[in-house]
C-alpha positions in Angstrom: -22.4 81.5 -88.8 -23.6 84.9 -85.4 -24.1 81.9 -83.4 -21.2 80.1 -84.1 -19.1 83.3 -84.3 -20.7 84.0 -80.2 -20.4 80.5 -78.9 -17.0 80.7 -79.9 -16.0 84.0 -78.6 -17.6 82.6 -75.4 -15.5 79.5 -75.6 -11.9 81.4 -76.3 -12.8 84.0 -73.5 -13.6 81.7 -70.8 -10.8 79.7 -71.7 -8.5 82.5 -71.5 -10.2 83.7 -68.1 -10.1 80.4 -66.6 -6.5 80.4 -67.5 -5.3 83.7 -66.1 -7.1 82.5 -63.2 -5.0 79.5 -62.9 -1.9 81.5 -63.5 -2.2 83.8 -61.3 -3.2 81.4 -58.5 -0.6 79.4 -59.5 2.2 81.7 -59.7 0.7 83.8 -56.3 1.0 79.8 -54.4 4.2 79.8 -55.4 5.2 83.1 -54.6 4.2 82.0 -50.8 6.1 78.8 -50.9 9.3 80.4 -51.7 8.7 83.1 -48.8 7.9 80.5 -46.3 11.4 78.0 -47.7 13.5 81.5 -47.6 12.3 83.1 -44.6 11.1 86.5 -45.5 8.5 88.1 -43.7 8.8 90.6 -45.9 7.9 88.4 -48.8 5.4 86.9 -47.2 3.6 90.4 -46.4 4.6 91.5 -50.3 1.6 88.9 -51.2 -0.6 89.4 -48.5 -1.2 92.8 -49.5 -3.7 94.1 -52.7 -2.3 95.7 -55.5 1.2 94.0 -54.4 -0.4 90.3 -54.4 -0.5 91.3 -58.5 2.7 91.6 -58.7 4.0 88.1 -56.3 1.7 86.5 -58.6 3.6 87.0 -62.5 7.1 86.9 -60.1 6.0 83.8 -58.9 4.9 82.4 -61.4 7.8 83.4 -63.5 10.0 81.8 -60.7 7.7 78.5 -60.6 8.6 77.8 -64.9 12.2 79.5 -64.6 13.8 79.2 -60.9 14.3 81.8 -58.5 16.1 85.6 -60.3 19.0 86.0 -58.3 18.0 89.7 -58.0 14.9 88.6 -56.1 16.7 86.4 -53.6 19.4 88.8 -52.8 16.5 91.4 -52.7 14.5 89.8 -49.9 17.1 87.3 -48.0 
């Protein structure tokens, strides 16, 4: 029984980690794509620098799913 619990924990932990990595990567890539399309160099730099890249990934994933928020477009343009 303990072996089954360990296998399930490892499987769900790995699936969560892979899903988190893919979502973060997809969001970040979409952020960079938006920065190039909008023509905002500051948006591009925001996506490159350290902890800001995590925020850019979350905002990029949101924009990928629901569209770029108006406040974000107004801020970077």
